[in-house]
Backbone bond lengths (Angstrom), bond angles and torsions (degrees), N, CA, C in turn:
res aa  C-N    CA-C-N  psi(-1)  N-CA   C-N-CA  omega(-1)  CA-C   N-CA-C  phi
1 X - - - 1.484 - - 1.564 109.22 -
2 X 1.295 113.54 129.02 1.520 116.31 -176.07 1.573 109.56 -75.50
3 X 1.315 112.98 174.54 1.521 119.46 -174.47 1.535 108.67 -69.66
4 X 1.291 118.82 -34.85 1.465 120.44 179.78 1.526 112.33 -62.06
5 X 1.315 115.47 -46.53 1.452 122.59 176.06 1.492 110.93 -59.49
6 X 1.310 118.72 -44.68 1.456 123.69 -179.81 1.503 107.50 -60.67
7 X 1.393 118.01 -42.60 1.463 118.90 -178.69 1.572 110.04 -62.51
8 X 1.314 113.92 -38.72 1.462 116.62 179.69 1.548 113.79 -64.25
9 X 1.321 115.96 -43.03 1.471 120.07 176.26 1.550 112.64 -67.11
10 X 1.336 114.56 -36.64 1.464 116.77 176.43 1.450 111.21 -63.53
11 X 1.356 118.02 -43.21 1.460 122.65 -179.31 1.539 109.50 -63.01
12 X 1.325 118.00 -43.69 1.458 121.55 176.30 1.553 114.09 -59.92
13 X 1.357 112.24 -40.94 1.457 116.49 175.86 1.479 113.11 -63.58
14 X 1.309 117.55 -41.12 1.495 125.25 178.44 1.489 110.25 -62.11
15 X 1.300 117.55 -46.74 1.514 124.42 177.09 1.482 111.41 -57.87
16 X 1.327 114.67 -43.30 1.477 119.37 -177.01 1.537 109.22 -64.37
17 X 1.337 116.89 -41.35 1.404 123.83 178.83 1.561 109.79 -62.95
18 X 1.368 114.22 -43.10 1.471 118.25 179.51 1.486 112.66 -62.10
19 X 1.321 117.74 -44.69 1.421 122.32 -179.48 1.534 114.49 -67.86
20 X 1.299 115.39 -19.65 1.460 119.75 176.31 1.547 112.94 -88.77
21 X 1.286 115.74 -3.61 1.475 121.25 -175.70 1.533 109.13 -102.10
22 X 1.346 116.91 106.01 1.528 118.76 -178.43 1.491 109.39 -63.03
23 X 1.349 120.77 -37.08 1.425 121.86 179.96 1.577 113.11 -59.61
24 X 1.350 112.82 -45.42 1.418 117.49 -176.29 1.579 110.13 -67.18
25 X 1.293 115.99 -39.66 1.468 120.57 -178.23 1.572 109.11 -65.03
26 X 1.376 115.30 -44.81 1.461 118.60 -177.90 1.459 113.31 -65.27
27 X 1.363 119.40 -47.95 1.384 122.35 -173.11 1.544 113.23 -82.32
28 X 1.286 119.80 -20.98 1.496 121.97 -177.27 1.501 110.05 -97.85
29 X 1.269 119.64 -35.38 1.522 121.24 -176.11 1.457 113.78 -114.23
30 X 1.302 118.98 -53.58 1.484 123.18 -171.99 1.531 107.58 -68.31
31 X 1.384 120.40 -48.02 1.427 119.29 -171.44 1.562 110.73 -65.34
32 X 1.372 121.96 -42.10 1.471 115.74 176.49 1.500 114.67 -62.74
33 X 1.340 118.00 -29.57 1.471 119.89 177.66 1.535 109.16 -70.10
34 X 1.282 114.81 -40.14 1.523 118.92 177.55 1.515 111.42 -63.61
35 X 1.308 116.67 -40.39 1.492 122.29 -178.06 1.530 108.81 -68.36
36 X 1.318 115.12 -38.69 1.511 120.15 176.83 1.525 111.36 -56.65
37 X 1.331 114.66 -46.82 1.484 120.53 -179.57 1.538 110.02 -67.17
38 X 1.323 117.68 -45.34 1.456 121.16 -177.24 1.506 110.43 -63.92
39 X 1.286 119.91 -52.34 1.454 123.43 -179.81 1.534 113.33 -59.94
40 X 1.285 116.81 -42.60 1.468 119.69 177.70 1.512 109.81 -64.15
41 X 1.362 117.27 -38.03 1.457 120.75 -179.16 1.548 109.39 -70.86
42 X 1.305 118.52 -40.07 1.497 119.81 -177.12 1.563 110.30 -68.16
43 X 1.321 115.46 -45.53 1.477 117.33 -176.31 1.462 113.50 -82.61
44 X 1.356 119.23 -10.61 1.427 123.67 173.17 1.529 107.33 -58.50
45 X 1.304 116.75 -40.71 1.511 118.88 -176.06 1.489 113.94 -92.95
46 X 1.373 117.48 -10.94 1.470 118.04 176.70 1.483 113.59 -92.93
47 X 1.309 115.96 65.11 1.477 119.50 -175.49 1.575 112.00 -63.25
48 X 1.311 114.44 -16.80 1.481 118.21 177.72 1.542 109.55 -59.56
49 X 1.299 117.96 -33.41 1.456 120.40 -177.56 1.509 112.91 -100.48
50 X 1.374 115.32 -38.35 1.431 116.89 -172.25 1.573 105.75 -161.70
51 X 1.309 118.21 134.75 1.461 119.71 179.45 1.500 113.38 -79.70
52 X 1.336 119.21 163.05 1.429 124.17 -173.79 1.507 113.01 -51.25
53 X 1.287 116.18 -49.19 1.459 124.12 -175.71 1.503 108.96 -62.48
54 X 1.314 116.37 -50.20 1.485 121.56 179.86 1.507 111.29 -65.47
55 X 1.344 117.18 -33.98 1.433 119.23 176.78 1.563 111.70 -59.23
56 X 1.300 115.07 -44.39 1.434 118.25 178.82 1.535 113.17 -65.45
57 X 1.322 113.82 -40.56 1.439 117.24 176.90 1.563 113.45 -70.98
58 X 1.278 116.08 -22.50 1.429 117.81 176.68 1.594 111.35 -84.66
59 X 1.299 116.23 -48.78 1.475 120.80 -171.32 1.531 114.76 -77.78
60 X 1.309 115.27 -29.38 1.489 118.79 175.75 1.507 111.91 -58.73
61 X 1.347 119.50 -56.35 1.437 117.70 178.60 1.586 112.96 -71.94
62 X 1.317 116.71 -27.38 1.475 121.38 178.42 1.536 108.72 -60.24
63 X 1.336 114.16 -49.59 1.494 118.37 -176.98 1.509 110.42 -72.38
64 X 1.357 118.57 -30.37 1.444 119.84 174.05 1.549 108.10 -58.77
65 X 1.367 117.33 -47.58 1.456 119.59 179.59 1.506 112.21 -58.79
66 X 1.312 115.06 -41.39 1.461 120.41 -178.52 1.551 110.17 -64.12
67 X 1.340 116.85 -41.06 1.423 121.36 179.61 1.520 110.21 -63.38
68 X 1.302 119.83 -37.98 1.439 124.77 178.51 1.545 110.34 -61.36
69 X 1.310 114.45 -43.03 1.465 118.02 178.64 1.566 111.57 -69.31
70 X 1.297 116.39 -41.97 1.418 121.62 175.93 1.523 111.72 -53.57
71 X 1.311 117.56 -49.82 1.481 121.27 -174.01 1.563 109.78 -80.88
72 X 1.322 113.90 -43.58 1.470 115.76 -171.01 1.593 111.55 -78.93
73 X 1.355 117.65 -33.68 1.426 120.49 -178.47 1.526 110.99 -98.23
74 X 1.328 115.36 -68.23 1.434 121.23 -173.54 1.558 116.30 -65.06
75 X 1.288 116.22 -48.24 1.461 119.67 -178.66 1.540 112.26 -69.19
76 X 1.328 116.60 -41.55 1.458 119.74 -179.38 1.540 110.06 -67.83
77 X 1.320 116.45 -43.69 1.462 120.70 178.30 1.545 109.71 -57.05
78 X 1.343 119.52 -48.36 1.451 122.85 -179.64 1.502 110.58 -62.75
79 X 1.352 120.92 -41.14 1.413 124.10 -179.26 1.564 112.57 -64.51
80 X 1.293 117.09 -43.22 1.448 122.08 179.20 1.516 110.16 -67.53
81 X 1.275 119.21 -43.21 1.530 122.06 -179.13 1.479 107.60 -67.16
82 X 1.331 119.19 -40.31 1.461 123.60 -178.06 1.587 107.99 -59.78
83 X 1.361 114.44 -46.77 1.520 119.78 -178.79 1.452 109.06 -66.70
84 X 1.318 120.70 -41.40 1.455 125.35 -177.37 1.475 110.72 -63.66
85 X 1.326 117.04 -47.17 1.489 118.79 -175.81 1.535 110.28 -76.48
86 X 1.326 118.05 -17.44 1.442 119.22 177.76 1.559 107.90 -85.28
87 X 1.303 116.30 -4.27 1.499 119.84 177.63 1.487 112.85 87.34
88 X 1.305 119.05 3.21 1.474 123.29 -177.92 1.502 113.70 -66.41
89 X 1.324 113.79 -39.29 1.556 117.07 -179.90 1.524 108.68 -66.97
90 X 1.259 117.36 -37.63 1.483 121.08 177.72 1.511 111.66 -61.45
91 X 1.356 114.86 -40.74 1.469 121.41 -179.35 1.505 110.09 -70.21
92 X 1.359 117.92 -42.61 1.400 122.37 175.16 1.520 114.69 -51.49
93 X 1.310 114.86 -39.43 1.484 121.83 -178.11 1.541 109.36 -70.82
94 X 1.294 115.82 -21.52 1.458 118.95 178.14 1.498 114.68 -88.88
95 X 1.293 118.36 3.88 1.407 122.42 178.74 1.545 109.63 -105.02
96 X 1.365 117.64 164.13 1.455 120.55 177.31 1.523 115.57 -61.49
97 X 1.371 115.94 -18.22 1.446 120.93 -177.06 1.542 110.04 -65.27
98 X 1.280 121.48 128.67 1.468 123.99 174.13 1.529 111.35 -54.19
99 X 1.305 120.16 141.28 1.418 122.20 -174.90 1.525 111.45 -63.81
100 X 1.357 116.75 -32.73 1.413 117.54 -174.30 1.525 111.87 -70.79
101 X 1.302 120.31 -15.34 1.436 124.69 179.64 1.551 108.74 -64.08
102 X 1.315 114.49 -40.35 1.512 119.77 -179.24 1.555 107.62 -62.09
103 X 1.348 115.90 -49.64 1.461 117.67 179.17 1.504 115.44 -63.72
104 X 1.342 114.15 -37.72 1.428 121.21 176.84 1.547 110.96 -59.27
105 X 1.347 115.48 -42.70 1.441 122.86 -179.71 1.491 111.09 -64.65
106 X 1.340 117.54 -44.74 1.489 120.74 177.20 1.492 114.37 -62.02
107 X 1.340 115.86 -43.88 1.456 122.08 -178.05 1.531 108.06 -67.94
108 X 1.340 116.90 -42.90 1.488 118.79 178.62 1.547 112.21 -63.48
109 X 1.356 114.91 -38.60 1.484 117.97 175.96 1.484 108.33 -60.69
110 X 1.343 118.68 -42.22 1.462 120.53 -176.58 1.538 109.11 -63.73
111 X 1.359 117.36 -43.48 1.468 121.72 -179.39 1.593 110.10 -59.82
112 X 1.361 114.87 -44.88 1.471 118.75 179.80 1.543 109.19 -61.52
113 X 1.315 116.72 -47.21 1.536 120.13 178.47 1.530 111.92 -57.25
114 X 1.325 115.50 -45.89 1.466 120.53 -177.18 1.543 109.84 -63.20
115 X 1.351 115.62 -44.37 1.466 119.81 -176.72 1.570 108.59 -63.69
116 X 1.345 117.15 -42.39 1.455 120.06 179.48 1.531 111.37 -64.94
117 X 1.301 115.80 -47.26 1.474 122.40 -178.05 1.536 110.25 -63.71
118 X 1.327 117.14 -46.65 1.505 119.69 179.32 1.502 109.44 -61.62
119 X 1.312 118.68 -40.66 1.493 121.69 179.31 1.526 109.44 -59.50
120 X 1.340 116.22 -45.13 1.472 120.21 -179.24 1.553 111.74 -61.52
121 X 1.327 114.13 -46.10 1.475 121.00 -178.40 1.516 111.57 -60.21
122 X 1.342 113.67 -47.73 1.466 119.17 -178.85 1.527 110.75 -64.12
123 X 1.319 114.89 -41.26 1.536 116.53 -179.42 1.463 108.54 -65.66
124 X 1.318 120.98 -36.94 1.463 122.58 177.26 1.529 108.86 -59.83
125 X 1.365 114.73 -46.42 1.474 119.05 178.98 1.518 113.40 -58.87
126 X 1.341 114.08 -43.02 1.405 118.91 -178.52 1.558 114.57 -69.38
127 X 1.342 114.45 -43.80 1.443 118.23 -176.10 1.533 115.61 -77.66
128 X 1.329 114.41 -37.12 1.513 120.19 -174.06 1.607 115.50 -102.16
129 X 1.344 113.90 -24.71 1.404 118.05 -173.77 1.538 115.43 -121.42
130 X 1.272 116.78 15.18 1.453 123.90 174.38 1.559 113.89 58.54
131 X 1.349 114.61 31.32 1.448 117.56 174.36 1.592 109.18 -76.58
132 X 1.267 113.19 130.69 1.465 118.23 -179.14 1.514 109.20 -101.72
133 X 1.362 116.38 149.11 1.466 124.02 178.66 1.470 111.29 -124.48
134 X 1.325 117.04 123.15 1.435 120.80 174.27 1.523 107.34 -99.82
135 X 1.317 115.87 169.18 1.448 118.38 179.24 1.591 112.24 -60.81
136 X 1.275 112.67 -35.38 1.470 118.71 177.67 1.510 112.65 -65.55
137 X 1.368 114.25 -41.48 1.457 118.46 177.49 1.499 112.73 -63.94
138 X 1.332 117.69 -36.72 1.459 121.42 177.57 1.491 112.92 -64.02
139 X 1.411 115.30 -40.65 1.431 119.52 176.16 1.492 112.29 -62.64
140 X 1.332 117.52 -46.80 1.469 120.40 174.66 1.478 115.21 -58.24
141 X 1.375 114.88 -43.40 1.440 119.37 178.07 1.503 112.00 -57.89
142 X 1.364 116.23 -45.56 1.485 122.90 -176.88 1.507 107.58 -64.16
143 X 1.312 120.09 -46.49 1.493 122.64 -176.42 1.511 108.10 -63.74
144 X 1.349 116.66 -53.88 1.497 118.29 -176.97 1.512 112.48 -61.89
145 X 1.318 117.27 -36.16 1.457 120.45 177.55 1.506 112.61 -61.58
146 X 1.372 115.80 -49.09 1.477 119.82 179.77 1.523 112.30 -67.17
147 X 1.383 114.50 -42.00 1.442 117.44 -179.13 1.492 111.81 -70.61
148 X 1.320 116.84 -39.87 1.488 120.91 179.47 1.539 109.28 -65.98
149 X 1.303 117.86 -43.87 1.449 119.18 -179.52 1.499 112.59 -63.78
150 X 1.346 117.92 -40.37 1.465 122.56 176.79 1.533 110.23 -61.01
151 X 1.358 114.12 -46.89 1.495 117.85 -179.65 1.502 109.35 -61.89
152 X 1.332 119.95 -49.45 1.446 121.55 -176.55 1.546 112.72 -64.77
153 X 1.314 115.87 -37.35 1.445 117.70 174.93 1.543 112.92 -62.86
154 X 1.295 117.27 -40.63 1.494 119.45 -179.80 1.583 108.05 -65.35
155 X 1.267 117.76 -39.91 1.437 122.72 178.75 1.458 112.55 -66.78
156 X 1.409 115.39 -43.78 1.439 121.42 175.86 1.537 112.55 -56.74
157 X 1.323 117.43 -43.57 1.482 120.95 174.93 1.510 112.33 -63.78
158 X 1.301 114.95 -41.76 1.477 119.32 -177.90 1.526 112.07 -62.83
159 X 1.302 116.39 -35.75 1.459 120.71 -176.47 1.536 114.49 -77.27
160 X 1.381 114.15 -16.73 1.456 117.71 -179.45 1.525 111.52 -54.06
161 X 1.358 115.96 -30.08 1.446 117.67 -174.97 1.608 110.71 -72.73
162 X 1.313 114.67 -17.81 1.488 120.00 -178.20 1.517 109.35 -90.15
163 X 1.341 117.32 -1.82 1.483 121.53 -172.72 1.546 106.45 -118.52
164 X 1.339 118.95 92.04 1.419 121.65 179.61 1.537 116.46 -69.56
165 X 1.359 114.15 -21.73 1.454 118.50 -178.30 1.509 111.17 -134.15
166 X 1.317 117.15 164.41 1.434 120.01 175.00 1.579 113.00 -60.49
167 X 1.363 110.88 -40.61 1.485 114.99 179.66 1.557 109.85 -59.24
168 X 1.327 115.82 -42.91 1.441 115.11 177.65 1.554 116.11 -63.98
169 X 1.334 115.24 -36.99 1.448 117.31 175.89 1.527 111.37 -67.08
170 X 1.334 118.49 -35.62 1.487 120.75 -179.43 1.505 111.67 -70.52
171 X 1.335 120.57 -13.05 1.397 125.11 175.51 1.531 111.76 -96.81
172 X 1.366 113.48 -51.71 1.497 117.92 -176.89 1.509 112.96 -56.54
173 X 1.305 117.66 -52.14 1.444 123.56 -177.54 1.558 115.02 -53.02
174 X 1.314 116.54 -61.91 1.488 122.23 -178.00 1.560 108.31 -63.86
175 X 1.332 121.66 -40.45 1.397 124.61 -179.18 1.501 113.64 -61.67
176 X 1.323 116.36 -51.19 1.522 119.75 175.06 1.470 111.67 -57.84
177 X 1.336 115.71 -45.98 1.460 120.99 -176.08 1.558 110.98 -61.44
178 X 1.365 116.60 -44.68 1.421 119.80 -178.69 1.530 111.15 -65.06
179 X 1.364 118.33 -44.54 1.471 121.07 178.81 1.485 111.82 -61.02
180 X 1.310 119.80 -44.36 1.419 124.12 179.31 1.476 111.30 -62.69
181 X 1.365 116.44 -37.22 1.448 119.68 178.93 1.540 114.92 -62.56
182 X 1.341 113.55 -36.54 1.457 117.21 -179.76 1.509 112.26 -74.95
183 X 1.349 119.14 -36.50 1.472 119.82 179.95 1.506 112.74 -91.29
184 X 1.318 118.73 2.80 1.427 120.15 174.34 1.564 115.70 -110.05
185 X 1.323 112.36 12.02 1.455 114.20 176.00 1.493 116.42 77.04
186 X 1.330 116.84 20.69 1.452 119.31 -179.13 1.562 109.92 -82.76
187 X 1.313 115.85 -45.53 1.516 118.33 -179.53 1.537 109.41 -94.82
188 X 1.268 118.85 -36.97 1.464 121.87 -177.88 1.551 108.39 -108.48
189 X 1.326 117.84 128.69 1.458 118.72 179.51 1.514 113.78 -52.35
190 X 1.306 117.10 139.73 1.480 120.84 -172.68 1.624 107.89 -58.11
191 X 1.278 118.84 -34.48 1.457 121.90 -177.66 1.545 112.87 -62.81
192 X 1.300 116.77 -22.33 1.457 121.23 -179.86 1.547 112.45 -92.97
193 X 1.301 118.14 -6.77 1.472 120.23 -177.70 1.536 110.92 -82.94
194 X 1.341 116.48 140.47 1.488 117.95 175.01 1.541 108.51 -60.13
195 X 1.339 116.06 148.49 1.491 120.70 -175.76 1.513 110.94 -59.11
196 X 1.381 116.91 -42.53 1.422 121.38 -179.05 1.603 115.24 -62.38
197 X 1.363 112.45 -37.26 1.426 118.95 177.15 1.499 111.76 -71.16
198 X 1.347 116.05 -40.05 1.479 121.00 173.12 1.510 115.29 -58.65
199 X 1.336 114.38 -37.62 1.448 121.55 178.63 1.500 111.19 -66.86
200 X 1.329 116.18 -36.73 1.492 118.65 176.52 1.494 109.55 -66.58
201 X 1.258 114.71 -41.61 1.532 120.36 -178.82 1.429 109.91 -61.94
202 X 1.292 123.74 -34.55 1.468 126.04 -179.28 1.458 111.34 -65.06
203 X 1.284 119.93 -16.71 1.487 119.74 179.81 1.530 111.18 -76.92
204 X 1.295 117.69 -22.51 1.497 122.97 -171.26 1.559 108.19 -100.28
205 X 1.323 115.16 157.75 1.514 119.28 -177.88 1.457 115.84 -67.01
206 X 1.370 119.69 -33.73 1.434 120.84 -173.86 1.491 111.69 -60.46
207 X 1.262 119.55 -38.73 1.547 122.15 178.90 1.539 110.10 -59.10
208 X 1.369 114.37 -44.20 1.480 115.02 -177.48 1.488 111.52 -71.94
209 X 1.344 118.37 -33.08 1.453 120.02 176.43 1.505 111.07 -65.86
210 X 1.350 116.57 -47.94 1.481 120.01 175.44 1.488 114.87 -58.87
211 X 1.341 115.51 -44.97 1.480 120.58 -179.53 1.509 111.83 -61.26
212 X 1.312 114.76 -44.47 1.493 119.94 -179.27 1.499 111.10 -61.50
213 X 1.340 118.01 -45.88 1.417 123.62 -179.05 1.533 109.87 -65.67
214 X 1.342 117.23 -44.47 1.450 122.32 178.74 1.511 111.24 -57.73
215 X 1.380 116.86 -45.78 1.434 120.66 178.14 1.531 111.25 -60.56
216 X 1.307 116.30 -42.65 1.481 119.75 -177.31 1.520 110.29 -63.47
217 X 1.311 119.39 -39.87 1.474 122.70 -176.63 1.522 109.11 -77.39
218 X 1.360 119.49 -41.78 1.407 123.51 -174.62 1.537 112.24 -71.24
219 X 1.293 118.02 -36.35 1.493 122.10 -172.06 1.498 111.02 -108.00
220 X 1.297 121.83 2.33 1.468 126.13 -178.36 1.484 109.48 54.06
221 X 1.363 115.14 43.60 1.489 120.11 176.27 1.507 107.47 -125.69
222 X 1.374 114.87 -174.55 1.421 119.08 177.34 1.503 110.18 -71.64
223 X 1.366 116.03 -32.89 1.516 118.98 -176.86 1.521 112.14 76.58
224 X 1.340 113.29 5.99 1.479 116.52 -175.60 1.567 110.95 -80.94
225 X 1.340 119.21 117.06 1.405 120.78 175.58 1.514 110.74 -125.24
226 X 1.366 116.46 157.28 1.449 119.56 -178.75 1.552 112.04 -60.84
227 X 1.301 116.22 -37.57 1.475 120.81 -178.27 1.524 109.40 -63.11
228 X 1.344 117.17 -53.41 1.438 120.96 -173.91 1.540 110.43 -66.28
229 X 1.318 117.58 -48.23 1.474 121.29 178.84 1.546 110.19 -63.03
230 X 1.343 115.16 -42.23 1.488 119.92 -178.33 1.514 111.20 -60.91
231 X 1.378 118.23 -48.23 1.462 119.90 -177.11 1.537 110.66 -64.76
232 X 1.324 116.71 -43.37 1.448 119.05 179.70 1.554 110.65 -63.82
233 X 1.280 118.32 -38.20 1.446 121.98 177.61 1.555 111.85 -65.93
234 X 1.343 113.99 -40.49 1.457 116.06 179.42 1.506 111.52 -66.73
235 X 1.358 117.83 -44.78 1.415 117.67 177.62 1.538 112.96 -61.95
236 X 1.329 115.18 -38.42 1.453 119.69 176.89 1.488 112.61 -59.55
237 X 1.353 117.28 -45.90 1.432 122.37 -178.30 1.549 110.32 -64.84
238 X 1.347 114.80 -42.07 1.478 118.63 176.70 1.532 112.33 -61.10
239 X 1.318 116.04 -38.22 1.419 120.79 178.37 1.571 111.40 -63.24
240 X 1.352 113.53 -43.31 1.488 120.90 -178.46 1.551 106.54 -61.67
241 X 1.340 119.44 -46.58 1.416 122.83 -176.22 1.545 112.00 -60.85
242 X 1.408 112.70 -47.75 1.435 117.99 -176.93 1.543 109.80 -67.05
243 X 1.347 116.08 -40.35 1.489 119.46 -179.00 1.514 110.07 -63.01
244 X 1.344 120.65 -41.02 1.465 124.75 -177.58 1.550 109.57 -64.31
245 X 1.350 113.82 -37.95 1.497 118.52 -178.21 1.446 117.04 -80.96
246 X 1.375 117.79 -27.42 1.444 121.37 -173.39 1.486 117.09 -116.59
247 X 1.303 119.25 -9.14 1.478 120.34 -173.53 1.470 112.44 -61.06
248 X 1.342 118.28 133.95 1.429 121.53 -178.79 1.562 112.29 -115.61
249 X 1.296 114.45 139.60 1.460 117.12 -178.57 1.541 111.55 -100.14
250 X 1.350 116.06 -13.70 1.463 117.78 -179.13 1.519 109.67 -105.12
251 X 1.327 118.09 152.08 1.458 120.01 -176.46 1.508 110.77 -58.48
252 X 1.354 115.05 140.82 1.447 121.49 178.04 1.511 111.17 -93.86
253 X 1.312 119.62 -30.81 1.417 123.66 -172.39 1.513 110.77 -73.43
254 X 1.349 119.81 -13.78 1.456 122.08 179.51 1.483 114.56 -93.45
255 X 1.310 115.84 -2.55 1.512 119.91 -176.86 1.506 110.17 -79.77
């Protein structure tokens, strides 16, 4: 069996494991959908801050960006650390299967999950909240989804070295994601954030992912800018470099 076929079967195996995990399904797919409905409902009535139409155009792409970080960074990080600490990565390296096939399968699984979840979120926005999609918006959504997922996956792999146990990974991923969401204008409209907090958020990739998607939805354009694409690409490249240099295949918690 060639490496491509092995990657396909590894991806299918990883997807099967994901679908059998209630925690993964709830936190990666159901929770973002729930938050989309809740935030649109709350700000639908708070016209002092944002009108109903604008709320939908703001929070649909905002929650899409949050979902990408949840799946690409937090969920992938936890899955890798769990397999590593269970000794599965060490056993994989003892088989004829190339080591990279395992990582390829996990990343491909993440991409499939993100695409499915993003599709559901956008459809909910279109059907229930009158969000309109132009051809330009779809292009921007596709580019930011793939670029954002790639970036978050690389960072998720890089952070595995900082998580010696599954408990550590289950704290680090969600905590970092939640903090970044608040300072990146995902939960709170950017206009309501203090300037200094917004400036801090601009350093990190989530703000640029959320901003790019918001621009695409609000202006019926691609929303692609050199600043947003550049920052996401730089963070993604940094994650790849760190992951290559620090990734561990043997359990860290047993040392």
